[in-house]
N, C-alpha and C positions, 0 to 999 in steps of 0.2 A: 743271770744269760754266760755262758761257758764258751757257746759256739755263736754264729750269722752266718748268713745265707752266702754262699759265695760271687754276689754281687758285687760285695767288697771287697774284695781283692781284685774283682774284675776294673772297677773302677777305679782301684790302685794303680792298677796296670794301666790307664788310659795316662798318668801325668806323672810314668817312668822318662819318656822323650817328648819333651815337647818346651818351644820356645816361648812358653808363658812366663818360666823365673826370671830368665832375662828380663821382659816386659814389664813385670809385675817388680822389677827393682826402681825403676823412673819414682821421683820426687808426685807426680801425675798420679799416679796407681795405690801409692802408700801416704799420701799425703789426708787422706781420708778418715784415713782410720786414726791418727797419729796428730795430728793440727788442734789445738787448743779450740775448744768450745763444739768438736765433734761428738754426735753423742758415742763412737767407741771409746776418745779421749777421755769422753766424762764416767763412763760405768767403767773403763780402768782404774781409773785414781780410786776408784772405793774397792778397790783390792790393798790386801799386805802381800806386796811382792817380795816379803823377806825369801820365802822358797816358791817355787813358783814353776809350774810345768805347762810350757808349752806345747797344746798338741797339732798334732800336722803342720810341723814347722815349715815345710817348703825346701827354701834353702836359706832360712833364718830370717827374710828380712824384714820381720818383725819383731824378733827378739835383738836384732843390730837396732832399732829403732828403739826398742822398749832401753837397752842400754844406754844410747847416745840419748835420748833425754830424760833418763833418771838423777835427780837432782841431788841425793845421796845414796849414791852405791857403797857406801859402807855397811847400810845394814844388809844389802843383799847377799846373802848364804849361800842361796843354792840358786839357778835355771837350770834345768834341765828341758832339751830337745827331744821330741818323739815323732817318731814319719816311722810311717808303712811300707814306704819305700827307700829299701837301700841304700842307693843314692846318691838322694837326697841329704840321709845320715851321715854318706863317707864327706859329701860337701860342709854340712855342720861343723864337723869336727875337726877341717881345715879350716874352717872362717873365723872360729871363734878358739884355737889351739893355746890362743896367748891371752884367754880369759880365765882364770883355774877355775872361777866359780860355774863356769859352764860347760854341759856335758850332756850328748846326743842318743839315741837308741833308736835301734828297730823295735817296733812296736807290734802287735798283734794285726791290730786289725781294729777291735773292739774292746779291749783294754788297756791301763796304765803300766802294768805289769814291767821291769822291776821293782816301781816306786814300791815303799812299804806305806804298812795300812799307817793312816794319821801323821804322814811324816810332812805334807807341802800349806803352805797358808794361800796359796791362788792358782789356779787354772785360764789358762785364755787358750781360746782358736778363734782364729779369723780368716774368713776366706776360704772356709774349707771345707766346714762341716755343710754348707750349705749343699755338698753334693751328695752328704753322707745319707746311704739307706736307714731307714728308720727304726729295723733291728740293731745295727754298729749307735744308732744315738744314744738306743735306750742302755744299751750296755754298757758304753761310756759314762751314760748320768749315774746306772748302779755302781761302776769303779769307779765313779769320781767320790762318792760318798765315804768308801771305802777309805781314797789315799789322803783327804783331806782334813783336817786337823777342827775341834770343834771349833765352833767361828769363822773356817775356812771359808773361801769364795770362790767363784770361781763364772767367767763369762765367756757363754757361747756366743759366737755369731752361725745362727743357723736359717734352714730356709723357712718361707713361712707360704710357700705353694700348693693349697691343698684340693688342687683340680689337678687332673689327668694320673686318678690312681692307676698304678700298674705301668704306667709308661716308661720308655726310657728316661731317662734323665736327661740325654746327652741332645734327646729329643724338645725338652722343655727349654723355657726361656732362661735362658746364660745358665743352664747346665744344671738347676736349681732341683734338687732330689724333691719326694713324694716328704710336708710336710707343716704343720701348723702352729703357730703360735700357741693356741689350748692345748695341741696334741703335746707338745714340749713340758708346756708347764704342766701337764697330768702324771706324764714321763717322770719327770725331777722329781713332783711331788714324792711317786709310788718310792720314788731312791732315797726316801731319805732327808729331799732338798727342799730348802722353803724358798722361793721364788720372791725376789725383793723387787725386782724390776724387771718390764718387759718395755722396748719401744721398738715400733717396728717400721723399718725406712723402703725406701725406693732403692730401685737397680735400676741406673739412666732413665728410660720409657717405663718399666714397671713400675708400675703404686707400690708399696706394701709387698715386694715379693719377697723380702729378707727379713727376720729379727734380733734382737739381741736382748739375750735375758740372762738376767745373773740373780745367781741361785746363792743361798746360805748351808751349811751345813749345822743347823740347830746346836748353840753350845752347850743348852740344856737338853740336848740329847734327846730332845722329842723330838715324832717324825715329823715330815712337812706337811703330809695330808691333815685336814680339818678330822677327827674325831666326830663319828657321826655322832646326833646329838638323842639323848636317851625322850622317849615316845612313851606316854603313861596311855594305859589299857593296851587294848589288844590292837594290831597295827592295819592298816588299810588291807592289807591283802588275807589277813586271816578273817576279817570282819567280810569282805568279799565269800571269802572261802564256809564259811557259816552261815551265811546266806544262799548259798547253792546247797549245800546241805541241806538246812530249812524245808528249799522250795519241793527237794525231791523226797523229803522226807514225811511232807505235810498231808 
């Protein structure tokens, strides 16, 4: 997928000028992602973060917490921050200017360019993909398969709101866009990624509004989807067609 709907850039524009980023820096907004024992932290610790990409980094609060909580930073070779909003990227370049392993890039809104093929061990995206249009989500999953090395993993925090199809995401609970746990798993599988675990999450009063999905690029190069099982004899559809022909030719 090389293009996505114009809604992707419209959504990005919603996050250009907002006080959200200042509020999000508080411990009250960030601890649910990083405190030990939370689903986010538990699944994040299953990533090999030697070469990591953070998608939709905003002002970099999650990467900052990742850097501060990582016990052994000597294994960190690179941390690439990506965001479609140029102002956010400029902010992150300044924020992490004294950390040589960190770089920040403005991306397209649907892929991870300029990250090279098979070059990263981990990807994560927290509190952002929940707002993405479904075609952008699919496109990112396809490109995640491109940039992950064999055995690399990605952790995505995405919407599990499968009601109100076609609605404007701003009118949905907590600005969640249309997506579901099973639809995301299907898209990941079709992209050559193996789903390792999915956890649905309540968001404030909204039950199971979000989902965390941990995926892996198969180390043996096999696709993420199951192959159809071989069937003996004619298929059900073929048998039905033969029966129809028999009735009309009788």
